[in-house]
MDAnalysis code that builds the backbone (N, CA, C; Angstrom):
import MDAnalysis as mda
import numpy as np

u = mda.Universe.empty(564, n_residues=188, atom_resindex=np.repeat(np.arange(188), 3), trajectory=True)
u.add_TopologyAttr("name", ["N", "CA", "C"] * 188)
u.add_TopologyAttr("resid", np.arange(1, 189))
u.add_TopologyAttr("resname", ["MET", "SER", "ALA", "PRO", "SER", "LEU", "ASN", "HIS", "LEU", "ILE", "GLU", "LEU", "GLY", "ALA", "ILE", "SER", "GLU", "ALA", "GLN", "GLY", "LEU", "GLN", "GLY", "GLN", "VAL", "LYS", "VAL", "ARG", "PRO", "HIS", "SER", "SER", "ASP", "PRO", "VAL", "ALA", "LEU", "LEU", "SER", "SER", "LYS", "ALA", "VAL", "TRP", "LEU", "SER", "LEU", "ILE", "PRO", "ARG", "ARG", "ASP", "ALA", "GLY", "VAL", "SER", "ALA", "SER", "VAL", "GLU", "GLN", "ALA", "SER", "LEU", "THR", "GLN", "TYR", "LYS", "VAL", "LYS", "SER", "ALA", "LYS", "MET", "HIS", "SER", "GLY", "ASN", "VAL", "VAL", "MET", "ALA", "LEU", "GLU", "GLY", "ILE", "ALA", "ASP", "ARG", "ASP", "GLN", "ALA", "LEU", "ALA", "LEU", "LYS", "GLY", "ALA", "ARG", "ILE", "LEU", "VAL", "ALA", "ARG", "ASP", "ALA", "PHE", "PRO", "LYS", "ALA", "GLU", "SER", "ASP", "SER", "TYR", "TYR", "TRP", "VAL", "ASP", "LEU", "ILE", "GLY", "CYS", "GLN", "VAL", "THR", "ASN", "LEU", "GLN", "ASP", "GLU", "VAL", "LEU", "GLY", "GLU", "VAL", "ILE", "ASP", "ILE", "THR", "ASP", "ASN", "GLY", "ALA", "HIS", "GLY", "ILE", "ILE", "ALA", "ILE", "GLY", "ASP", "PRO", "ALA", "THR", "LYS", "LYS", "ILE", "LEU", "GLN", "LEU", "VAL", "PRO", "PHE", "VAL", "LYS", "GLU", "VAL", "VAL", "HIS", "ASN", "VAL", "ASP", "LEU", "SER", "LYS", "ARG", "MET", "MET", "THR", "LEU", "ASP", "TRP", "GLN", "SER", "ASP", "TRP", "GLN"])
u.atoms.positions = np.array([
    [152.563, -91.149, -50.001],
    [152.240, -91.011, -48.581],
    [153.470, -91.334, -47.750],
    [153.774, -90.508, -46.772],
    [154.933, -90.788, -45.931],
    [154.578, -91.861, -44.915],
    [155.596, -92.616, -44.519],
    [155.382, -93.723, -43.583],
    [155.040, -93.192, -42.204],
    [154.163, -93.897, -41.498],
    [153.938, -93.531, -40.102],
    [155.219, -93.784, -39.308],
    [155.291, -93.249, -38.133],
    [156.450, -93.465, -37.280],
    [156.629, -94.955, -37.014],
    [157.877, -95.376, -36.870],
    [158.154, -96.780, -36.544],
    [157.456, -97.197, -35.261],
    [157.220, -96.246, -34.356],
    [156.533, -96.556, -33.107],
    [155.071, -96.928, -33.326],
    [154.511, -96.589, -34.485],
    [153.113, -96.890, -34.782],
    [152.972, -98.077, -35.732],
    [154.099, -98.666, -36.128],
    [154.074, -99.828, -37.010],
    [154.422, -101.072, -36.209],
    [153.681, -102.145, -36.453],
    [153.890, -103.403, -35.749],
    [154.316, -104.447, -36.768],
    [155.432, -105.121, -36.496],
    [155.896, -106.178, -37.383],
    [155.026, -107.415, -37.183],
    [154.433, -107.897, -38.278],
    [153.523, -109.035, -38.198],
    [154.042, -110.284, -38.893],
    [155.127, -110.157, -39.659],
    [155.653, -111.321, -40.356],
    [156.795, -110.930, -41.266],
    [157.231, -111.906, -42.057],
    [158.316, -111.667, -43.007],
    [158.041, -112.470, -44.276],
    [158.440, -111.914, -45.405],
    [158.258, -112.614, -46.680],
    [159.309, -113.712, -46.776],
    [158.853, -114.942, -46.945],
    [159.777, -116.079, -46.991],
    [160.048, -116.557, -48.407],
    [159.149, -116.239, -49.347],
    [159.302, -116.798, -50.691],
    [158.289, -116.158, -51.632],
    [158.534, -116.330, -52.925],
    [157.523, -115.985, -53.923],
    [156.536, -117.147, -53.984],
    [155.300, -116.861, -54.350],
    [154.275, -117.902, -54.456],
    [153.677, -117.807, -55.858],
    [153.913, -118.805, -56.687],
    [153.358, -118.822, -58.030],
    [154.079, -117.886, -58.975],
    [153.442, -117.596, -60.108],
    [154.071, -116.810, -61.167],
    [153.501, -115.396, -61.296],
    [152.435, -115.095, -60.540],
    [151.739, -113.820, -60.695],
    [152.188, -112.747, -59.704],
    [153.306, -112.956, -58.996],
    [153.826, -111.940, -58.095],
    [153.338, -112.035, -56.664],
    [152.655, -113.104, -56.317],
    [152.238, -113.263, -54.930],
    [153.447, -113.603, -54.063],
    [153.361, -113.236, -52.785],
    [154.433, -113.532, -51.835],
    [153.897, -114.409, -50.714],
    [154.758, -115.264, -50.206],
    [154.418, -116.114, -49.065],
    [154.997, -115.446, -47.831],
    [154.128, -115.179, -46.853],
    [154.516, -114.485, -45.633],
    [154.478, -115.473, -44.469],
    [155.558, -115.527, -43.733],
    [155.615, -116.321, -42.500],
    [155.136, -115.399, -41.372],
    [153.889, -115.608, -40.892],
    [153.359, -114.709, -39.864],
    [153.996, -114.983, -38.506],
    [154.083, -113.952, -37.672],
    [154.606, -114.114, -36.313],
    [153.557, -114.667, -35.369],
    [152.300, -114.698, -35.792],
    [151.211, -115.167, -34.943],
    [150.552, -116.385, -35.576],
    [150.061, -117.287, -34.738],
    [149.338, -118.447, -35.265],
    [147.948, -118.051, -35.759],
    [147.463, -116.876, -35.370],
    [146.173, -116.366, -35.820],
    [146.383, -114.945, -36.351],
    [146.895, -114.824, -37.579],
    [147.310, -113.502, -38.084],
    [146.161, -112.659, -38.620],
    [145.152, -112.411, -37.786],
    [143.954, -111.688, -38.210],
    [144.287, -110.289, -38.734],
    [145.189, -109.580, -38.096],
    [145.534, -108.224, -38.546],
    [146.242, -108.261, -39.897],
    [147.071, -109.262, -40.104],
    [147.778, -109.398, -41.380],
    [146.799, -109.737, -42.502],
    [145.853, -110.603, -42.214],
    [144.871, -111.022, -43.221],
    [143.884, -109.916, -43.581],
    [143.632, -108.994, -42.663],
    [142.620, -107.960, -42.902],
    [143.206, -106.617, -43.337],
    [144.528, -106.500, -43.380],
    [145.152, -105.214, -43.716],
    [144.929, -104.846, -45.178],
    [144.610, -103.588, -45.388],
    [144.432, -103.067, -46.745],
    [145.757, -102.556, -47.319],
    [146.706, -102.272, -46.424],
    [148.026, -101.795, -46.841],
    [149.059, -102.297, -45.846],
    [150.261, -102.569, -46.338],
    [151.365, -102.995, -45.480],
    [152.588, -102.162, -45.829],
    [153.502, -102.099, -44.890],
    [154.786, -101.437, -45.099],
    [155.841, -102.522, -45.095],
    [156.779, -102.472, -46.033],
    [157.858, -103.454, -46.101],
    [159.173, -102.776, -45.766],
    [159.985, -103.486, -44.990],
    [161.337, -103.032, -44.673],
    [162.294, -104.144, -45.055],
    [163.294, -103.815, -45.836],
    [164.311, -104.799, -46.214],
    [165.429, -104.881, -45.192],
    [165.333, -104.065, -44.139],
    [166.320, -104.117, -43.059],
    [165.924, -105.277, -42.152],
    [166.856, -106.222, -41.891],
    [166.500, -107.476, -41.216],
    [165.792, -107.342, -39.870],
    [166.321, -106.554, -38.946],
    [165.702, -106.440, -37.620],
    [165.903, -105.032, -37.120],
    [164.977, -104.574, -36.287],
    [165.104, -103.218, -35.739],
    [166.346, -103.053, -34.885],
    [166.811, -104.115, -34.256],
    [167.970, -103.983, -33.369],
    [169.269, -104.377, -34.060],
    [169.289, -104.321, -35.376],
    [170.466, -104.756, -36.120],
    [171.507, -103.649, -36.279],
    [171.450, -102.621, -35.443],
    [172.451, -101.562, -35.498],
    [172.145, -100.498, -36.536],
    [170.966, -100.524, -37.127],
    [170.582, -99.536, -38.125],
    [169.776, -98.450, -37.413],
    [170.082, -97.212, -37.727],
    [169.360, -96.123, -37.063],
    [167.895, -96.120, -37.490],
    [167.058, -95.610, -36.604],
    [165.626, -95.555, -36.886],
    [165.349, -94.690, -38.118],
    [166.124, -93.622, -38.316],
    [165.870, -92.751, -39.469],
    [166.188, -93.464, -40.781],
    [167.218, -94.325, -40.778],
    [167.544, -95.091, -41.982],
    [166.436, -96.098, -42.264],
    [165.974, -96.792, -41.214],
    [164.896, -97.744, -41.427],
    [163.618, -97.033, -41.853],
    [163.318, -95.905, -41.224],
    [162.130, -95.136, -41.585],
    [162.160, -94.800, -43.075],
    [163.315, -94.374, -43.566],
    [163.449, -93.994, -44.972],
    [163.355, -95.203, -45.899],
    [163.647, -96.407, -45.379],
    [163.636, -97.604, -46.223],
    [162.245, -98.206, -46.395],
    [161.265, -97.749, -45.610],
    [159.933, -98.336, -45.661],
    [159.231, -98.021, -46.979],
    [158.586, -99.048, -47.524],
    [157.806, -98.889, -48.744],
    [156.405, -99.429, -48.492],
    [155.395, -98.657, -48.875],
    [154.019, -99.090, -48.670],
    [153.497, -99.801, -49.920],
    [152.746, -100.870, -49.673],
    [152.074, -101.605, -50.740],
    [150.619, -101.777, -50.365],
    [149.717, -101.577, -51.316],
    [148.312, -101.907, -51.102],
    [148.170, -103.415, -51.259],
    [147.338, -103.999, -50.407],
    [147.117, -105.442, -50.441],
    [145.915, -105.716, -51.345],
    [146.150, -106.478, -52.413],
    [145.055, -106.861, -53.312],
    [144.303, -108.063, -52.756],
    [145.039, -109.002, -52.139],
    [144.396, -110.167, -51.512],
    [145.353, -110.769, -50.499],
    [144.780, -111.441, -49.513],
    [145.563, -112.140, -48.489],
    [144.746, -113.331, -48.014],
    [145.375, -114.503, -47.967],
    [144.666, -115.706, -47.503],
    [145.661, -116.653, -46.847],
    [145.140, -117.483, -45.964],
    [145.966, -118.497, -45.309],
    [146.191, -119.651, -46.275],
    [147.416, -120.202, -46.236],
    [147.734, -121.385, -47.034],
    [148.868, -122.133, -46.337],
    [148.568, -123.291, -45.787],
    [149.561, -124.161, -45.144],
    [150.359, -123.441, -44.056],
    [149.672, -122.673, -43.207],
    [150.332, -121.992, -42.098],
    [150.999, -120.685, -42.455],
    [150.967, -120.318, -43.721],
    [151.521, -119.047, -44.173],
    [150.395, -118.173, -44.693],
    [150.699, -116.893, -44.886],
    [149.750, -115.986, -45.523],
    [150.279, -115.722, -46.925],
    [149.438, -115.952, -47.917],
    [149.802, -115.646, -49.303],
    [149.145, -114.325, -49.650],
    [149.990, -113.358, -50.052],
    [149.499, -112.013, -50.344],
    [149.793, -111.635, -51.784],
    [148.859, -110.897, -52.364],
    [149.088, -110.239, -53.651],
    [149.179, -108.747, -53.348],
    [150.291, -108.138, -53.722],
    [150.537, -106.724, -53.447],
    [150.466, -105.924, -54.743],
    [149.818, -104.781, -54.675],
    [149.715, -103.927, -55.855],
    [151.115, -103.509, -56.309],
    [151.370, -103.639, -57.601],
    [152.675, -103.258, -58.149],
    [153.663, -104.410, -58.232],
    [153.330, -105.541, -57.645],
    [154.194, -106.732, -57.738],
    [153.460, -107.705, -58.655],
    [153.935, -107.816, -59.907],
    [153.162, -108.518, -60.935],
    [153.769, -109.829, -61.404],
    [155.032, -110.106, -61.047],
    [155.623, -111.365, -61.508],
    [156.525, -111.966, -60.436],
    [156.945, -113.183, -60.690],
    [157.740, -113.940, -59.722],
    [159.060, -113.237, -59.383],
    [159.719, -112.641, -60.363],
    [161.000, -111.965, -60.103],
    [160.828, -110.793, -59.139],
    [159.768, -110.010, -59.328],
    [159.496, -108.899, -58.412],
    [159.203, -109.425, -57.007],
    [158.473, -110.522, -56.927],
    [158.156, -111.106, -55.626],
    [159.417, -111.644, -54.956],
    [160.288, -112.298, -55.712],
    [161.531, -112.839, -55.149],
    [162.434, -111.728, -54.619],
    [162.380, -110.551, -55.232],
    [163.199, -109.426, -54.777],
    [162.790, -108.964, -53.377],
    [161.589, -109.333, -52.939],
    [161.106, -108.934, -51.613],
    [161.386, -109.995, -50.551],
    [161.991, -111.097, -50.932],
    [162.264, -112.174, -49.976],
    [163.095, -111.643, -48.803],
    [162.640, -111.953, -47.601],
    [163.318, -111.498, -46.390],
    [162.764, -110.190, -45.835],
    [161.926, -109.491, -46.622],
    [161.379, -108.215, -46.149],
    [160.462, -108.454, -44.953],
    [160.565, -107.572, -43.974],
    [159.659, -107.598, -42.819],
    [158.381, -106.865, -43.189],
    [157.250, -107.401, -42.759],
    [155.948, -106.792, -43.039],
    [155.454, -106.102, -41.782],
    [155.174, -104.815, -41.918],
    [154.696, -104.019, -40.795],
    [153.334, -103.426, -41.154],
    [152.498, -103.288, -40.135],
    [151.161, -102.731, -40.317],
    [150.957, -101.662, -39.257],
    [150.295, -100.583, -39.637],
    [149.990, -99.522, -38.680],
    [149.066, -100.082, -37.599],
    [149.381, -99.822, -36.346],
    [148.594, -100.363, -35.234],
    [147.137, -99.930, -35.321],
    [146.877, -98.717, -35.781],
    [145.484, -98.260, -35.848],
    [144.692, -98.923, -36.977],
    [145.347, -99.728, -37.823],
    [144.649, -100.455, -38.879],
    [144.194, -101.845, -38.425],
    [144.591, -102.264, -37.217],
    [144.181, -103.576, -36.713],
    [142.668, -103.587, -36.515],
    [142.011, -104.722, -36.792],
    [140.588, -104.812, -36.462],
    [140.390, -104.739, -34.948],
    [139.230, -104.288, -34.531],
    [138.951, -104.191, -33.100],
    [138.945, -105.578, -32.482],
    [139.653, -105.719, -31.357],
    [139.691, -107.008, -30.656],
    [138.352, -107.255, -29.980],
    [137.964, -108.519, -29.932],
    [136.728, -108.891, -29.246],
    [136.915, -108.655, -27.752],
    [135.798, -108.551, -27.009],
    [135.920, -108.348, -25.566],
    [136.623, -109.554, -24.954],
    [137.413, -109.312, -23.940],
    [138.243, -110.331, -23.282],
    [139.321, -110.896, -24.208],
    [139.609, -110.208, -25.307],
    [140.712, -110.565, -26.200],
    [141.623, -109.354, -26.311],
    [142.897, -109.617, -26.526],
    [143.877, -108.532, -26.583],
    [144.881, -108.817, -27.684],
    [145.333, -107.766, -28.316],
    [146.506, -107.904, -29.166],
    [147.706, -107.877, -28.238],
    [148.581, -108.836, -28.399],
    [149.735, -108.929, -27.509],
    [150.537, -107.642, -27.484],
    [150.651, -106.997, -28.622],
    [151.445, -105.775, -28.686],
    [150.898, -104.707, -27.732],
    [149.578, -104.732, -27.471],
    [148.979, -103.756, -26.563],
    [149.297, -104.051, -25.103],
    [149.700, -105.276, -24.807],
    [150.013, -105.645, -23.423],
    [151.440, -105.278, -23.030],
    [152.302, -105.116, -24.018],
    [153.694, -104.764, -23.720],
    [153.720, -103.374, -23.101],
    [154.391, -103.280, -21.967],
    [154.459, -102.024, -21.229],
    [153.484, -101.949, -20.073],
    [152.581, -102.932, -19.964],
    [151.655, -102.936, -18.827],
    [152.404, -103.253, -17.534],
    [152.064, -102.542, -16.472],
    [152.587, -102.815, -15.138],
    [151.888, -104.080, -14.629],
    [152.655, -105.024, -14.057],
    [152.090, -106.292, -13.607],
    [152.155, -106.377, -12.088],
    [150.990, -106.659, -11.494],
    [150.922, -106.899, -10.054],
    [150.232, -108.243, -9.844],
    [150.373, -108.768, -8.620],
    [149.656, -110.000, -8.308],
    [148.455, -109.673, -7.419],
    [147.720, -110.700, -7.031],
    [146.509, -110.494, -6.219],
    [146.825, -109.923, -4.837],
    [148.093, -110.026, -4.409],
    [148.521, -109.467, -3.115],
    [149.031, -108.033, -3.264],
    [148.851, -107.440, -4.457],
    [149.293, -106.074, -4.779],
    [150.809, -105.906, -4.786],
    [151.550, -107.006, -4.983],
    [153.003, -106.898, -5.148],
    [153.287, -106.591, -6.619],
    [154.173, -105.640, -6.857],
    [154.566, -105.318, -8.224],
    [155.553, -106.384, -8.699],
    [155.214, -107.037, -9.817],
    [156.073, -108.089, -10.363],
    [157.013, -107.559, -11.446],
    [156.676, -106.424, -12.029],
    [157.487, -105.856, -13.105],
    [156.583, -105.338, -14.206],
    [157.109, -105.343, -15.418],
    [156.390, -104.840, -16.572],
    [156.430, -105.898, -17.666],
    [155.380, -105.970, -18.460],
    [155.385, -106.896, -19.599],
    [156.380, -106.353, -20.616],
    [157.444, -107.133, -20.884],
    [158.435, -106.683, -21.860],
    [158.368, -107.477, -23.162],
    [157.672, -108.631, -23.123],
    [157.508, -109.416, -24.345],
    [156.436, -110.468, -24.109],
    [155.856, -110.950, -25.184],
    [154.933, -112.081, -25.128],
    [155.267, -112.970, -26.318],
    [155.386, -114.249, -26.056],
    [155.679, -115.213, -27.114],
    [154.648, -116.333, -27.047],
    [154.708, -117.221, -27.997],
    [153.778, -118.340, -28.076],
    [154.580, -119.626, -28.015],
    [154.202, -120.534, -27.106],
    [154.914, -121.809, -27.026],
    [154.154, -122.930, -27.727],
    [153.113, -122.586, -28.457],
    [152.319, -123.576, -29.161],
    [151.031, -123.916, -28.428],
    [151.090, -123.999, -27.118],
    [149.897, -124.306, -26.321],
    [149.207, -123.028, -25.853],
    [150.008, -122.003, -25.530],
    [149.464, -120.732, -25.037],
    [150.562, -119.682, -25.081],
    [150.180, -118.459, -24.793],
    [151.155, -117.382, -24.738],
    [151.983, -117.451, -23.470],
    [153.168, -116.862, -23.531],
    [154.064, -116.746, -22.376],
    [154.382, -115.268, -22.197],
    [154.084, -114.745, -21.011],
    [154.357, -113.346, -20.698],
    [155.749, -113.251, -20.094],
    [156.593, -112.416, -20.675],
    [157.909, -112.136, -20.101],
    [157.776, -110.869, -19.267],
    [157.957, -111.026, -17.954],
    [157.865, -109.898, -17.031],
    [159.270, -109.519, -16.626],
    [159.559, -108.236, -16.671],
    [160.913, -107.829, -16.326],
    [161.055, -106.340, -16.153],
    [162.308, -105.928, -16.285],
    [162.690, -104.537, -16.146],
    [162.764, -103.929, -17.550],
    [161.912, -102.956, -17.876],
    [161.904, -102.410, -19.234],
    [163.190, -101.677, -19.608],
    [163.881, -101.133, -18.631],
    [165.110, -100.386, -18.931],
    [166.227, -101.316, -19.398],
    [166.365, -102.450, -18.735],
    [167.450, -103.375, -19.070],
    [166.997, -104.520, -19.963],
    [165.677, -104.684, -20.104],
    [165.076, -105.805, -20.838],
    [165.381, -107.141, -20.182],
    [165.828, -107.109, -18.918],
    [166.109, -108.337, -18.187],
    [164.787, -108.986, -17.782],
    [164.638, -110.258, -18.146],
    [163.426, -111.004, -17.812],
    [163.555, -111.531, -16.386],
    [162.552, -111.228, -15.566],
    [162.536, -111.682, -14.187],
    [161.691, -112.943, -14.028],
    [160.599, -113.026, -14.774],
    [159.711, -114.182, -14.706],
    [159.059, -114.432, -16.051],
    [158.810, -115.708, -16.345],
    [158.011, -116.110, -17.498],
    [156.738, -116.728, -16.941],
    [155.602, -116.215, -17.382],
    [154.308, -116.597, -16.813],
    [153.380, -117.024, -17.951],
    [152.647, -118.127, -17.762],
    [151.705, -118.528, -18.821],
    [150.574, -117.529, -18.978],
    [150.245, -117.188, -20.210],
    [149.135, -116.279, -20.506],
    [147.880, -117.127, -20.676],
    [147.311, -117.545, -19.556],
    [146.103, -118.372, -19.523],
    [145.135, -117.759, -18.526],
    [143.834, -118.038, -18.706],
    [142.813, -117.397, -17.870],
    [142.947, -117.754, -16.396],
    [143.545, -118.906, -16.065],
    [143.729, -119.281, -14.663],
    [144.762, -118.389, -13.965],
    [145.644, -117.779, -14.745],
    [146.695, -116.928, -14.186],
    [146.375, -115.443, -14.373],
    [145.908, -115.072, -15.548],
    [145.631, -113.663, -15.846],
    [144.270, -113.317, -15.249],
    [144.309, -112.617, -14.135],
    [143.095, -112.282, -13.398],
    [142.367, -111.090, -14.019],
    [143.122, -110.046, -14.422],
    [142.507, -108.845, -14.956],
    [143.502, -108.096, -15.842],
    [142.992, -107.524, -16.916],
    [143.780, -106.643, -17.776],
    [142.991, -105.358, -17.933],
    [143.636, -104.231, -17.630],
    [143.020, -102.918, -17.807],
    [143.931, -102.106, -18.723],
    [143.628, -102.150, -20.027],
    [144.489, -101.459, -20.990],
    [144.459, -99.947, -20.805],
    [143.336, -99.396, -20.346],
    [143.261, -97.942, -20.158],
    [144.224, -97.475, -19.064],
    [144.449, -98.316, -18.049],
    [145.384, -97.986, -16.971],
    [146.750, -98.625, -17.175],
    [146.884, -99.424, -18.259],
    [148.149, -100.125, -18.568],
    [148.548, -101.026, -17.395],
    [147.561, -101.776, -16.868],
    [147.762, -102.645, -15.702],
    [147.299, -104.062, -16.012],
    [148.021, -105.032, -15.439],
    [147.648, -106.433, -15.532],
    [147.789, -107.033, -14.139],
    [146.784, -107.786, -13.712],
    [146.814, -108.442, -12.412],
    [146.834, -109.947, -12.635],
    [147.793, -110.607, -11.984],
    [147.966, -112.050, -12.148],
    [147.758, -112.775, -10.835],
    [147.300, -113.999, -10.923],
    [147.267, -114.905, -9.778],
    [148.608, -115.637, -9.814],
    [149.635, -114.949, -9.295],
    [151.015, -115.431, -9.412],
    [151.815, -114.865, -8.244],
    [152.662, -115.669, -7.678],
    [153.482, -115.214, -6.551],
    [154.820, -114.661, -7.055],
    [155.329, -113.678, -6.363],
    [156.567, -113.033, -6.773],
    [157.773, -113.963, -6.738],
    [157.729, -115.027, -5.911],
    [158.890, -115.916, -5.818],
    [158.728, -117.193, -6.660],
    [157.652, -117.293, -7.460],
    [157.489, -118.468, -8.329],
    [158.379, -118.326, -9.546],
    [158.953, -119.401, -9.934],
    [159.766, -119.408, -11.157],
    [159.004, -120.163, -12.177],
])
C-alpha cells in the first residue's frame, strides 16, 4: 500500500527504545493523552528526524514504512507497541529515533466539546469584540493546560500565547475554521 500524503499524516510520537526481547518498541508520545496512538491499527514510520530538517517532502514520502499494530498500551508515561514484522530486540532497536505518524482519518471521533489539537491549527482567531487576533499556528502543552500560539501563518511569527482553557476559549467552529476567545488584542 502506498503511503498517504504527508499532509494527511500526523506525527504522534517517536520511538525512544526497544522494550523487552520480543520486538516491542517504547514510544515517547507527543501528547499526555495519546488516544489516537493507542487506538491506531496501523502506523507509518519515518527515520528522517524532522520534517523541517532540510529533506524534501518527496524523499520523506518515499522513506515512510507502514506497520500494522499488534498491540499498544501505556506504560510509565510511554506507549509500548508491538508492530507486525518486528520480532526481536535487534529489529526494534533499529527503529530507535523513528517518528510515528498516523493518518488523520484513522483518529477516533472526538467527544463533543473536545478537539484534536491538530484540527485547530489554521483556525482564524477573533475575540469577543470581533477583532482578528491571527491564526492558530501551534498548540503545545505546559503540563497544566494547552497553550495556543496565535500568529502569522506565512512567517510562523508568534504574536500571542494564550491558555487553552474554557475561561478563555469561548467558541470553536471547526466547520468554519474559526475560534473565538475572551482575550484582548493587546494582552501579552
